[in-house]
C-alpha positions in Angstrom: 51.8 54.8 21.8 53.5 57.0 24.4 53.8 55.0 27.5 54.1 56.3 31.1 54.6 54.3 34.2 52.8 55.6 37.2 54.1 54.4 40.6 51.8 55.5 43.4 50.5 53.5 46.3 47.5 55.7 47.0 44.8 54.6 44.7 42.8 57.9 44.6 46.1 59.8 43.6 47.1 57.3 40.9 43.8 57.3 39.4 43.9 61.2 39.2 47.2 61.1 37.6 46.2 58.2 35.4 42.9 59.9 34.1 44.7 63.2 33.3 47.6 61.4 31.5 45.1 59.4 29.4 43.3 62.7 28.4 46.7 64.2 27.4 47.1 61.1 25.1 49.4 58.7 27.0 49.0 55.1 27.6 49.6 54.6 31.3 51.0 51.4 33.2 50.1 51.4 36.9 52.0 50.3 39.8 51.3 50.4 43.6 54.6 49.3 44.9 58.3 49.6 43.9 58.6 45.8 43.1 55.5 46.0 40.7 57.0 49.1 39.0 60.3 47.4 38.3 58.5 44.3 37.0 56.3 46.6 34.7 59.4 48.3 33.3 60.9 44.9 32.2 57.6 43.8 30.7 57.2 47.1 29.0 60.6 48.4 27.6 58.8 50.9 25.4 58.0 53.1 28.6 59.6 56.4 28.1 58.7 58.2 31.3 58.2 57.0 34.9 56.3 58.9 37.6 57.7 57.7 41.1 56.2 58.4 44.3 58.7 58.7 47.2 56.8 57.1 50.1 56.0 53.6 49.4 55.7 50.2 51.2 58.8 48.0 50.7 61.4 49.7 48.6 60.9 53.4 48.2 60.9 55.8 45.2 64.6 56.7 45.8 65.7 53.0 45.5 63.3 52.4 42.5 65.0 55.4 40.8 68.4 54.0 41.5 67.6 50.7 40.0 66.0 52.1 37.0 69.2 54.3 36.4 71.2 50.9 36.8 69.2 49.4 34.0 68.4 52.4 31.7 69.7 55.9 31.6 67.3 56.9 28.7 64.1 56.7 30.6 62.9 60.0 32.0 62.0 60.0 35.6 59.9 62.3 37.7 59.5 62.1 41.5 56.1 62.6 43.1 56.3 63.7 46.7 54.1 65.2 49.4 57.2 66.3 51.2 58.5 70.0 51.0 61.8 69.5 52.6 64.6 70.7 50.3 66.8 67.6 51.0 64.2 65.2 49.6 64.2 67.1 46.3 67.9 67.2 46.0 68.1 63.4 47.0 65.5 62.5 44.2 67.8 64.5 41.7 71.1 63.1 42.8 69.6 59.6 42.8 69.0 59.9 39.1 65.6 61.8 38.7 65.2 64.5 36.0 62.5 66.3 37.7 60.2 66.4 40.7 56.5 67.6 41.3 55.3 68.3 44.7 51.8 67.4 45.8 49.2 68.8 45.4 49.9 69.6 41.8 47.6 70.6 39.0 46.7 68.5 36.0 48.2 71.1 33.7 51.5 71.2 35.5 51.9 67.4 35.5 51.1 66.9 31.8 53.4 69.8 30.9 56.3 68.3 32.8 55.7 64.8 31.3 55.3 66.4 27.8 58.6 68.1 28.2 60.4 65.1 29.5 58.9 62.9 26.9 60.4 65.1 24.1 63.9 65.0 25.9 63.9 61.2 26.0 63.4 61.1 22.2 59.7 60.9 21.9 59.5 63.7 19.6 61.4 64.9 16.4 65.2 66.0 17.2 66.5 68.9 15.3 69.1 68.2 12.6 72.7 68.6 14.1 76.1 67.2 13.4 76.7 63.5 14.2 79.5 64.4 16.6 80.9 67.3 18.6 84.4 66.7 19.8 85.8 68.9 22.7 88.8 66.8 24.0 88.8 64.6 26.0 85.1 64.4 25.1 83.2 63.2 22.0 79.5 63.5 21.8 77.6 61.5 19.3 74.3 63.5 18.7 72.9 60.7 16.6 73.1 58.0 19.5 73.0 60.6 22.2 76.2 59.3 23.9 79.1 60.7 25.4 82.7 59.3 25.5 85.7 60.6 27.7 89.0 59.4 26.6 87.2 56.7 24.6 85.2 55.4 27.4 81.5 55.7 27.6 80.0 58.1 30.1 76.6 57.0 31.1 74.2 60.0 31.1 70.5 60.6 31.7 68.8 62.5 28.9 68.8 65.7 31.0 72.5 65.3 31.5 73.1 64.7 27.9 71.0 67.9 27.0 73.2 69.9 29.4 76.5 68.5 27.9 75.2 69.0 24.5 74.4 72.7 25.1 77.8 73.3 26.7 79.8 71.6 23.9 77.9 73.7 21.4 78.7 76.7 23.3 82.4 76.3 24.5 83.6 79.2 26.8 80.3 80.9 26.7 78.8 81.8 30.0 75.3 80.4 30.3 72.9 81.6 32.8 70.8 79.3 34.8 67.7 80.6 33.1 69.3 79.9 29.7 70.1 76.4 30.7 66.7 75.8 32.0 65.0 77.0 29.0 67.2 75.0 26.6 67.2 71.8 28.4 63.9 71.7 30.3 61.9 73.9 27.9 60.4 77.5 28.1 57.1 76.0 29.4 58.9 74.4 32.5 57.1 75.2 35.8 60.1 74.2 38.0 62.8 76.0 40.0 66.3 77.2 38.8 67.9 75.0 41.6 67.2 72.0 39.5 69.9 73.3 37.2 72.5 73.3 40.1 71.7 69.9 41.2 71.9 68.4 37.8 75.4 70.2 37.2 76.5 68.7 40.5 75.4 65.3 39.4 77.0 65.7 36.0 80.4 66.8 37.4 80.5 63.6 39.4 80.3 61.8 36.2 82.7 63.8 34.0 85.2 65.6 36.4 88.4 64.2 37.1 87.9 65.9 40.6 84.2 66.9 40.9 85.2 69.5 43.7 87.7 71.3 41.4 85.9 71.1 38.1 87.9 71.9 35.0 85.2 71.2 32.4 82.0 72.8 33.8 83.0 75.9 35.7 81.0 78.0 37.9 80.3 81.8 36.8 79.5 83.2 40.2 76.1 84.9 40.5 75.3 84.1 37.0 75.5 80.4 35.9 78.1 78.0 34.2 80.4 77.7 31.2 82.2 74.9 29.5 85.9 75.3 29.9 88.1 78.1 31.2 
């Protein structure tokens, strides 16, 4: 069964989300506080995707996201927020979220986001590919979905893995933001292009020797990004 954690302190919103996810074929695990959510994740290790509200009593959604990432980089995370400030979206992504949905949202939008993220976390069939892609000093294992730099494991979220895989399969090729969005998030993704930029920023922090002067993920100004010079 495809399990989704729903962390939302407002019961009416949580019920709305749960009903629509169940209609889409998901099993839902509910939580009203960050503490309950973390306990639910420990009790249900098969959860693939977590929907996290930001404004919560006790520890907030950002902190829950940080703690989840400290435990598991494979679970997909979508932040739910009523806020429209740009900084909240960026903060959520930099904290480790894969996506965000701003309230109010439609059932179709929500389930499409969850569907897309579930596929990226390995919930669906993955295309056949070589077991390893090597671009020194990196080694990407596509069977285990892991990345090593100089023999040391780099902890990636599934979205970050998808971006690195796309780059390493296309070394030296300039990829537009739209191409990256379609390849990693899916052609039916509802979101905005800036999610690509924030995830690239987060990825650089993990893989670059100096994130402010990147040598692996380079910006192609006015267009997108490319792997290498």
